[in-house]
C-alpha positions in Angstrom: 0.0 0.0 0.0 1.3 3.4 -0.9 0.5 7.0 -1.9 0.7 8.1 -5.4 2.4 11.3 -6.7 -0.8 13.2 -6.3 -1.1 12.2 -2.7 -4.0 9.7 -3.1 -3.8 6.5 -1.1 -3.5 3.5 -3.4 -3.5 -0.2 -2.9 -2.6 -3.1 -5.1 -4.5 -6.4 -5.0 -2.5 -9.3 -6.5 -4.4 -11.8 -8.6 -2.3 -14.8 -9.5 -2.8 -18.2 -11.2 -6.2 -19.6 -11.9 -9.0 -17.4 -10.5 -12.5 -18.9 -11.0 -15.8 -19.4 -9.2 -17.7 -17.9 -6.4 -15.0 -18.3 -3.8 -12.5 -16.3 -5.9 -15.1 -13.6 -6.7 -16.0 -13.4 -3.0 -12.4 -13.0 -1.9 -11.8 -10.2 -4.5 -15.0 -8.4 -3.5 -14.1 -8.6 0.2 -10.5 -7.4 -0.4 -11.7 -4.4 -2.4 -14.5 -3.5 0.0 -12.0 -3.6 2.9 -9.6 -1.4 1.1 -12.3 1.1 0.2 -13.5 1.1 3.9 -10.0 1.9 5.0 -10.0 5.0 2.8 -8.0 3.9 -0.2 -8.8 6.1 -3.2 -7.3 4.0 -5.9 -7.3 0.2 -6.0 -5.2 -1.5 -8.6 -5.9 -5.1 -9.5 -2.5 -6.6 -10.6 -3.4 -9.3 -13.2 0.1 -9.8 -14.6 0.4 -13.3 -13.1 -3.2 -14.3 -13.8 -3.4 -17.4 -15.9 -7.2 -17.8 -16.0 -10.3 -15.8 -15.2 -13.9 -16.8 -15.5 -17.1 -14.8 -16.0 -17.8 -14.8 -12.3 -14.5 -13.2 -11.4 -14.9 -10.8 -14.3 -18.2 -9.8 -12.8 -16.5 -9.2 -9.4 -14.1 -6.9 -11.2 -17.1 -4.9 -12.5 -18.6 -4.9 -9.0 -15.3 -3.6 -7.6 -15.4 -0.8 -10.1 -18.9 0.1 -9.2 -18.2 0.0 -5.5 -15.2 2.2 -5.9 -17.1 4.8 -8.0 -19.9 4.9 -5.3 -17.3 5.6 -2.6 -15.5 8.3 -4.6 -12.6 6.0 -5.5 -11.3 4.2 -8.6 -10.3 0.7 -9.6 -7.6 0.1 -12.3 -6.2 -3.0 -14.0 -2.4 -3.2 -13.6 -0.1 -5.3 -15.9 -2.8 -6.6 -18.1 -1.6 -9.3 -20.5 -2.5 -9.2 -24.1 -5.2 -11.9 -23.5 -6.7 -9.9 -20.6 -6.7 -6.7 -22.7 -8.5 -8.6 -25.4 -11.1 -9.8 -22.9 -11.7 -6.3 -21.7 -12.0 -5.0 -25.3 -14.4 -7.8 -26.2 -16.6 -7.0 -23.3 -16.0 -3.2 -23.8 -14.9 -3.0 -20.2 -11.8 -1.2 -21.4 -14.0 1.8 -21.9 -14.9 2.1 -18.2 -12.0 0.5 -16.3 -8.6 2.1 -16.4 -5.7 0.0 -17.6 -2.3 0.9 -16.2 1.2 -0.4 -16.7 4.1 -0.4 -14.1 6.6 2.4 -14.7 10.3 1.7 -14.6 10.4 2.7 -11.0 7.8 0.1 -10.1 4.9 2.5 -9.7 1.7 2.5 -11.9 1.5 4.6 -15.0 -2.0 5.3 -16.4 -2.6 4.8 -20.1 
């Protein structure tokens, strides 16, 4: 957890391996909800090590985005693979959820 250059508190949620089903979606929803309740203004979902995502977890990503907006925060996707970007483009979620890449210094860089 850190602060960004503009002083906003940001957190990174790591998603790794195969993420599927209700249990994975519930974990993600709980993590994001807890971070928003702690006052984080920017929650990044790091999907760089994600090998599989199903529609249930994709729905949880959308729910996280909606919850963040309602609390005055934002959710972004960090280190999206080509396949993940294609999924976001196919579902048109790339139009509403910000995709960021890690900068050389390790921090996120909005695209």
